[in-house]
DSSP file (Angstrom, degrees, kcal/mol; ACC not computed):
  #  RESIDUE AA STRUCTURE BP1 BP2  ACC     N-H-->O    O-->H-N    N-H-->O    O-->H-N    TCO  KAPPA ALPHA  PHI   PSI    X-CA   Y-CA   Z-CA
    1    1 A M     >        0   0    0      0, 0.0     4,-2.1     0, 0.0     5,-0.2   0.000 360.0 360.0 360.0 -35.4  -36.9  -23.2   71.7
    2    2 A A  H  >  +     0   0    0      1,-0.2     4,-1.9     2,-0.2     5,-0.2   0.914 360.0  48.4 -63.5 -42.6  -39.5  -20.4   71.0
    3    3 A A  H  > S+     0   0    0      1,-0.2     4,-1.7     2,-0.2    -1,-0.2   0.866 110.1  53.2 -65.5 -34.9  -36.9  -17.7   71.5
    4    4 A H  H  > S+     0   0    0      1,-0.2     4,-0.6     2,-0.2    -1,-0.2   0.900 109.2  48.1 -66.5 -41.2  -34.4  -19.5   69.3
    5    5 A A  H >< S+     0   0    0     -4,-2.1     3,-0.7     1,-0.2     4,-0.3   0.872 111.0  51.2 -67.2 -37.0  -36.9  -19.7   66.4
    6    6 A I  H >< S+     0   0    0     -4,-1.9     3,-1.5     1,-0.2    -1,-0.2   0.851 101.6  60.6 -70.8 -34.4  -37.9  -16.0   66.7
    7    7 A K  H 3< S+     0   0    0     -4,-1.7    -1,-0.2     1,-0.3    -2,-0.2   0.709  94.7  65.7 -66.4 -18.3  -34.2  -14.9   66.6
    8    8 A K  T << S+     0   0    0     -3,-0.7     2,-0.5    -4,-0.6    -1,-0.3   0.661  94.7  66.0 -77.5 -15.7  -33.9  -16.5   63.2
    9    9 A I    <   +     0   0    0     -3,-1.5     8,-0.1    -4,-0.3    -1,-0.1  -0.927  58.5 179.7-113.0 127.6  -36.4  -14.0   61.7
   10   10 A M        -     0   0    0     -2,-0.5    40,-0.1    38,-0.1    -3,-0.1  -0.961  27.4-129.7-125.4 111.4  -35.6  -10.3   61.4
   11   11 A P        -     0   0    0      0, 0.0     2,-0.3     0, 0.0    38,-0.1  -0.259  24.5-123.0 -60.1 146.3  -38.3   -8.1   59.8
   12   12 A M    >   -     0   0    0     38,-0.2     3,-2.1    39,-0.1    38,-0.2  -0.653  60.8 -33.1 -92.7 148.4  -37.1   -5.8   57.0
   13   13 A L  T 3  S-     0   0    0     -2,-0.3    39,-2.7     1,-0.3    40,-0.2  -0.143 130.1  -7.2  46.7-119.2  -37.5   -2.0   57.0
   14   14 A D  T 3  S+     0   0    0     38,-0.2    81,-1.9    37,-0.2    -1,-0.3   0.092  99.8 126.0 -97.6  24.7  -40.7   -1.0   58.7
   15   15 A R  E <   -A   94   0A   0     -3,-2.1    35,-2.2    79,-0.2     2,-0.4  -0.562  41.2-161.9 -83.8 147.6  -42.1   -4.5   59.2
   16   16 A I  E     -AB  93  49A   0     77,-3.2    77,-2.8    -2,-0.2     2,-0.5  -0.997  11.3-142.6-133.6 128.2  -43.2   -5.7   62.7
   17   17 A L  E     -AB  92  48A   0     31,-2.7    30,-3.2    -2,-0.4    31,-1.4  -0.807  26.3-175.2 -93.1 125.0  -43.7   -9.3   63.8
   18   18 A V  E     -AB  91  46A   0     73,-3.3    73,-3.0    -2,-0.5     2,-0.7  -0.948  24.2-147.0-126.0 138.6  -46.6   -9.7   66.2
   19   19 A Q  E     - B   0  45A   0     26,-2.7    26,-2.3    -2,-0.4    71,-0.1  -0.931  30.2-132.0-101.4 115.9  -48.0  -12.6   68.1
   20   20 A R  E     - B   0  44A   0     -2,-0.7    24,-0.3    69,-0.4    69,-0.1  -0.389  22.9-109.1 -68.7 141.3  -51.7  -12.2   68.4
   21   21 A A        -     0   0    0     22,-2.7    20,-0.3     1,-0.1     2,-0.2  -0.395  37.8-107.0 -67.8 146.7  -53.3  -12.6   71.8
   22   22 A E        -     0   0    0      1,-0.1    -1,-0.1    -2,-0.1     2,-0.1  -0.528  32.6-118.2 -78.8 142.5  -55.4  -15.8   72.2
   23   23 A S        -     0   0    0     -2,-0.2     2,-0.2     1,-0.1    -1,-0.1  -0.387  35.8 -92.6 -77.5 157.8  -59.1  -15.4   72.4
   24   24 A M        -     0   0    0      1,-0.1    15,-0.2    15,-0.1    -1,-0.1  -0.499  31.5-171.4 -72.1 134.7  -61.1  -16.4   75.5
   25   25 A T  S    S+     0   0    0     -2,-0.2     8,-3.1     1,-0.1     2,-0.3   0.595  72.9  35.2-100.6 -15.8  -62.4  -20.0   75.3
   26   26 A T  B    S-F   32   0B   0      6,-0.3     6,-0.2     2,-0.0    -1,-0.1  -0.967  79.4-122.7-134.9 153.9  -64.5  -19.7   78.5
   27   27 A T    >   -     0   0    0      4,-2.3     3,-1.6    -2,-0.3    -2,-0.1  -0.326  38.4 -98.6 -84.0 173.9  -66.6  -16.9   80.0
   28   28 A K  T 3  S+     0   0    0      1,-0.3    -1,-0.1     2,-0.1    -2,-0.0   0.808 125.8  56.9 -63.0 -28.4  -66.0  -15.5   83.5
   29   29 A G  T 3  S-     0   0    0      2,-0.1    -1,-0.3     1,-0.0     0, 0.0   0.526 123.5-104.5 -80.6  -5.9  -68.9  -17.7   84.6
   30   30 A G    <   +     0   0    0     -3,-1.6     2,-0.4     1,-0.3    -2,-0.1   0.514  69.2 147.6  97.9   5.9  -67.2  -20.8   83.3
   31   31 A I        -     0   0    0      1,-0.1    -4,-2.3    -5,-0.0     2,-0.4  -0.624  46.7-129.6 -78.4 129.5  -69.3  -21.4   80.2
   32   32 A V  B     -F   26   0B   0     -2,-0.4    -6,-0.3    -6,-0.2    -7,-0.1  -0.666  20.0-140.6 -81.9 127.3  -67.2  -22.9   77.4
   33   33 A L        -     0   0    0     -8,-3.1     5,-0.1    -2,-0.4     2,-0.0  -0.702  15.7-119.5 -89.2 136.0  -67.5  -21.0   74.1
   34   34 A P    >>  -     0   0    0      0, 0.0     3,-0.9     0, 0.0     4,-0.6  -0.365  29.1-110.3 -68.0 157.1  -67.7  -22.9   70.8
   35   35 A E  G >4 S+     0   0    0      1,-0.3     3,-0.7     2,-0.2    -2,-0.0   0.830 115.1  56.9 -60.1 -34.9  -65.0  -22.1   68.3
   36   36 A K  G 34 S+     0   0    0      1,-0.2    -1,-0.3     3,-0.0    -3,-0.0   0.795 106.4  49.0 -68.8 -27.9  -67.3  -20.3   65.9
   37   37 A S  G <4 S+     0   0    0     -3,-0.9     2,-0.3     2,-0.1    -1,-0.2   0.523  85.3 105.8 -91.5  -4.5  -68.5  -17.8   68.6
   38   38 A Q    <<  -     0   0    0     -3,-0.7     2,-0.2    -4,-0.6   -13,-0.1  -0.597  69.7-131.6 -75.3 132.5  -64.9  -16.9   69.7
   39   39 A T        -     0   0    0     -2,-0.3     2,-0.4   -15,-0.2   -15,-0.1  -0.522  19.9-106.3 -84.5 152.0  -64.0  -13.5   68.5
   40   40 A K        -     0   0    0     -2,-0.2     2,-0.2   -17,-0.1    -1,-0.1  -0.639  40.5-116.7 -76.6 128.7  -60.7  -12.8   66.8
   41   41 A M        -     0   0    0     -2,-0.4   -18,-0.1   -20,-0.3    -1,-0.1  -0.443  18.4-158.6 -70.7 137.7  -58.4  -10.9   69.2
   42   42 A M        +     0   0    0     -2,-0.2    32,-3.6   -22,-0.1     2,-0.3   0.144  68.6  67.8-102.6  16.8  -57.5   -7.4   68.0
   43   43 A Q  E     + C   0  73A   0     30,-0.3   -22,-2.7   -22,-0.2     2,-0.3  -0.935  53.9 161.1-135.1 159.8  -54.4   -7.1   70.2
   44   44 A G  E     -BC  20  72A   0     28,-2.0    28,-2.5    -2,-0.3     2,-0.4  -0.939  35.8 -97.9-161.6-179.3  -51.0   -8.7   70.3
   45   45 A T  E     -BC  19  71A   0    -26,-2.3   -26,-2.7    -2,-0.3     2,-0.4  -0.945  35.3-118.9-116.7 133.1  -47.4   -8.5   71.5
   46   46 A V  E     +B   18   0A   0     24,-2.8    23,-2.9    -2,-0.4   -28,-0.2  -0.559  32.5 174.9 -72.1 126.2  -44.6   -7.2   69.4
   47   47 A V  E     +     0   0A   0    -30,-3.2     2,-0.3     1,-0.4   -29,-0.2   0.802  64.6   4.8-101.9 -40.8  -42.0  -10.0   69.0
   48   48 A A  E     -B   17   0A   0    -31,-1.4   -31,-2.7    19,-0.1    -1,-0.4  -0.995  61.2-157.5-148.6 148.5  -39.5   -8.5   66.5
   49   49 A V  E     -B   16   0A   0     -2,-0.3   -33,-0.2   -33,-0.2   -36,-0.1  -0.984  15.5-131.3-131.1 137.1  -39.1   -5.1   64.9
   50   50 A G        -     0   0    0    -35,-2.2   -38,-0.2    -2,-0.4     3,-0.1  -0.219  38.1 -96.7 -75.3 174.6  -37.2   -4.1   61.7
   51   51 A P  S    S-     0   0    0      0, 0.0   -37,-0.2     0, 0.0     2,-0.1   0.664  70.9-104.1 -70.8 -15.7  -34.7   -1.2   61.6
   52   52 A G        -     0   0    0    -39,-2.7   -38,-0.2    11,-0.2    11,-0.2  -0.347  43.2 -53.3 114.4 164.5  -37.4    1.2   60.2
   53   53 A A  E     -G   62   0C   0      9,-0.6     9,-3.5   -40,-0.2     2,-0.3  -0.291  59.0-108.4 -70.7 159.2  -38.3    2.8   56.9
   54   54 A R  E     -G   61   0C   0      7,-0.2     2,-0.4     2,-0.0     7,-0.2  -0.724  22.7-121.9 -93.2 141.2  -35.7    4.7   54.9
   55   55 A N     >  -     0   0    0      5,-3.0     4,-2.2    -2,-0.3     5,-0.1  -0.680  16.3-143.9 -76.9 128.1  -35.8    8.5   54.6
   56   56 A N  T  4 S+     0   0    0     -2,-0.4    -1,-0.1     1,-0.2    -2,-0.0   0.812  95.7  47.7 -65.0 -30.6  -36.0    9.4   50.9
   57   57 A Q  T  4 S+     0   0    0      1,-0.1    -1,-0.2     3,-0.1    -2,-0.0   0.945 129.7  14.5 -76.5 -50.5  -33.7   12.5   51.4
   58   58 A T  T  4 S-     0   0    0      2,-0.1    -2,-0.2     0, 0.0    -1,-0.1   0.683  88.5-128.9-103.2 -21.3  -30.9   11.1   53.4
   59   59 A G     <  +     0   0    0     -4,-2.2    -3,-0.1     1,-0.3     2,-0.1   0.432  62.8 135.8  83.6  -1.7  -31.3    7.3   53.1
   60   60 A A        -     0   0    0     -6,-0.1    -5,-3.0     1,-0.1    -1,-0.3  -0.420  61.5-101.6 -77.6 155.2  -31.1    6.9   56.9
   61   61 A H  E     -G   54   0C   0     -7,-0.2     2,-0.7    -2,-0.1    -7,-0.2  -0.560  22.0-140.8 -77.2 139.5  -33.5    4.6   58.8
   62   62 A I  E     -G   53   0C   0     -9,-3.5    -9,-0.6    -2,-0.2    -1,-0.0  -0.912  30.5-124.2 -96.5 113.0  -36.4    6.2   60.6
   63   63 A S        -     0   0    0     -2,-0.7   -11,-0.2   -11,-0.2   -49,-0.1  -0.290  25.8-110.2 -64.9 141.0  -36.7    4.2   63.8
   64   64 A P        -     0   0    0      0, 0.0    -1,-0.1     0, 0.0   -15,-0.0  -0.240  14.7-128.2 -68.5 158.4  -40.1    2.6   64.5
   65   65 A S  S    S+     0   0    0      2,-0.0     2,-0.3    30,-0.0    -2,-0.1   0.489  88.5  63.4 -88.0  -3.7  -42.3    3.8   67.3
   66   66 A V        -     0   0    0      4,-0.0     2,-0.3     6,-0.0     3,-0.0  -0.839  64.0-165.5-117.0 158.7  -42.8    0.3   68.8
   67   67 A K    >   -     0   0    0     -2,-0.3     3,-1.9     1,-0.0   -21,-0.2  -0.860  40.8 -65.6-134.4 170.6  -40.2   -2.1   70.3
   68   68 A E  T 3  S+     0   0    0     -2,-0.3   -21,-0.2     1,-0.2     3,-0.1  -0.299 119.6  26.6 -58.7 136.5  -40.1   -5.7   71.3
   69   69 A G  T 3  S+     0   0    0    -23,-2.9    -1,-0.2     1,-0.3   -22,-0.1   0.223  86.8 133.4  95.1 -13.9  -42.5   -6.6   74.1
   70   70 A D    <   -     0   0    0     -3,-1.9   -24,-2.8   -25,-0.1     2,-0.5  -0.420  54.8-130.2 -69.3 144.0  -45.0   -3.7   73.4
   71   71 A R  E     -C   45   0A   0     31,-0.5    31,-3.0   -26,-0.2     2,-0.3  -0.843  33.5-173.3 -93.0 131.7  -48.7   -4.5   73.4
   72   72 A V  E     -CD  44 101A   0    -28,-2.5   -28,-2.0    -2,-0.5     2,-0.5  -0.877  27.7-121.3-129.0 156.7  -50.4   -3.2   70.3
   73   73 A L  E     -CD  43 100A   0     27,-2.6    26,-1.7    -2,-0.3    27,-1.1  -0.861  35.4-156.5 -95.9 127.9  -53.9   -2.8   68.8
   74   74 A L        -     0   0    0    -32,-3.6    24,-0.1    -2,-0.5     2,-0.1  -0.710  17.9-106.4-108.6 154.1  -54.2   -4.6   65.4
   75   75 A P        -     0   0    0      0, 0.0    -1,-0.1     0, 0.0    22,-0.0  -0.388  30.8-118.5 -71.2 158.1  -56.6   -4.1   62.5
   76   76 A E  S    S+     0   0    0     -2,-0.1     2,-0.3   -34,-0.0    -2,-0.0   0.890  97.0  28.5 -65.8 -39.2  -59.2   -6.7   62.0
   77   77 A Y  S    S+     0   0    0      0, 0.0     2,-0.2     0, 0.0    -1,-0.0  -0.843  94.9  51.4-120.4 158.0  -57.9   -7.7   58.6
   78   78 A G        +     0   0    0     -2,-0.3    15,-0.1     1,-0.2    -4,-0.0  -0.531  47.1 104.9 112.8-178.6  -54.4   -7.6   57.1
   79   79 A G        -     0   0    0     -2,-0.2     2,-0.5    12,-0.1    -1,-0.2   0.139  66.6 -94.2  83.0 155.9  -51.0   -8.8   58.0
   80   80 A T  E     -E   92   0A   0     12,-2.0    12,-2.2     2,-0.0     2,-0.2  -0.934  35.5-127.0-109.0 124.6  -49.1  -11.7   56.6
   81   81 A K  E     -E   91   0A   0     -2,-0.5     2,-0.4    10,-0.2    10,-0.2  -0.514  28.6-176.1 -73.8 135.0  -49.3  -15.0   58.5
   82   82 A V  E     -E   90   0A   0      8,-3.0     8,-3.2    -2,-0.2     2,-0.5  -0.999  11.2-162.2-132.5 129.5  -45.9  -16.5   59.4
   83   83 A E  E     -E   89   0A   0     -2,-0.4     6,-0.2     6,-0.2     2,-0.1  -0.963  14.8-166.4-114.0 123.3  -45.5  -19.9   61.1
   84   84 A L    >   -     0   0    0      4,-1.2     3,-1.9    -2,-0.5     4,-0.1  -0.314  41.6 -83.7 -98.7-177.1  -42.1  -20.5   62.7
   85   85 A E  T 3  S+     0   0    0      1,-0.3   -83,-0.1     2,-0.1    -1,-0.0   0.732 122.7  67.0 -61.3 -24.3  -40.3  -23.6   64.0
   86   86 A D  T 3  S-     0   0    0    -84,-0.2    -1,-0.3     2,-0.1     3,-0.1   0.394 109.4-121.8 -80.3   6.1  -42.1  -23.3   67.3
   87   87 A K  S <  S+     0   0    0     -3,-1.9     2,-0.3     1,-0.2    -2,-0.1   0.647  70.4 129.1  64.6  19.0  -45.5  -24.1   65.5
   88   88 A K        -     0   0    0     -4,-0.1    -4,-1.2   -86,-0.0     2,-0.5  -0.752  59.6-120.6-100.0 153.4  -47.0  -20.8   66.7
   89   89 A E  E     - E   0  83A   0     -2,-0.3   -69,-0.4    -6,-0.2     2,-0.3  -0.810  31.8-179.7 -97.5 130.3  -48.7  -18.4   64.3
   90   90 A Y  E     - E   0  82A   0     -8,-3.2    -8,-3.0    -2,-0.5     2,-0.4  -0.815  17.9-136.7-120.9 162.6  -47.3  -14.9   64.0
   91   91 A L  E     -AE  18  81A   0    -73,-3.0   -73,-3.3    -2,-0.3     2,-0.6  -0.971   6.6-148.0-123.8 139.4  -48.4  -11.9   61.9
   92   92 A L  E     +AE  17  80A   0    -12,-2.2   -12,-2.0    -2,-0.4     2,-0.3  -0.933  25.3 174.1-109.3 118.9  -46.2   -9.5   60.0
   93   93 A Y  E     -A   16   0A   0    -77,-2.8   -77,-3.2    -2,-0.6     2,-0.2  -0.828  33.9-114.9-119.6 156.5  -47.4   -5.9   59.7
   94   94 A R  E >>  -A   15   0A   0     -2,-0.3     3,-1.3   -79,-0.2     4,-0.7  -0.617  36.1-114.9 -78.6 153.7  -46.1   -2.7   58.4
   95   95 A E  G >4 S+     0   0    0    -81,-1.9     3,-0.9     1,-0.3    -1,-0.1   0.876 116.4  57.3 -59.4 -37.1  -45.6   -0.1   61.1
   96   96 A S  G 34 S+     0   0    0      1,-0.2    -1,-0.3   -82,-0.1    -3,-0.0   0.685  98.9  61.4 -69.4 -17.4  -48.3    2.1   59.5
   97   97 A D  G <4 S+     0   0    0     -3,-1.3     2,-0.3   -22,-0.0    -1,-0.2   0.732  80.9  95.7 -79.8 -22.6  -50.9   -0.8   59.8
   98   98 A I    <<  -     0   0    0     -3,-0.9   -24,-0.2    -4,-0.7     3,-0.1  -0.545  63.0-157.3 -74.0 129.7  -50.7   -1.0   63.6
   99   99 A L        -     0   0    0    -26,-1.7     2,-0.3    -2,-0.3   -25,-0.2   0.891  58.7 -19.5 -78.4 -42.9  -53.5    1.1   65.1
  100  100 A A  E     -D   73   0A   0    -27,-1.1   -27,-2.6     2,-0.0     2,-0.4  -0.979  52.0-124.1-161.1 165.9  -52.2    1.9   68.6
  101  101 A K  E     -D   72   0A   0     -2,-0.3     2,-0.3   -29,-0.2   -29,-0.2  -0.979  26.2-129.3-120.9 133.1  -49.8    1.0   71.3
  102  102 A Y              0   0    0    -31,-3.0   -31,-0.5    -2,-0.4    -2,-0.0  -0.628 360.0 360.0 -79.5 137.7  -50.9    0.2   74.9
  103  103 A E              0   0    0     -2,-0.3    -1,-0.1   -33,-0.1   -33,-0.0   0.398 360.0 360.0 -96.7 360.0  -49.1    2.1   77.6
């Protein structure tokens, strides 16, 4: 069902849909962390990618540098929250907002 819900959304131009990685709820030693002390994860997985920004001269699309399945480093703030039918929260970023791509 999750893949079906994601296929219904196609980001426009240079927008990228990202699912943020979940933060750790327990430490390696087994201590359960309270919700307030859990840090917001700064990385995620690219779920969907738009066709890219348009070139002002030719009007052709400039293909984005990330693709579906890539792990990316995200800014602490920003992005637009999107909730799809699968009840998961996704974030929509411009390509220029993404800080880095993990190899």
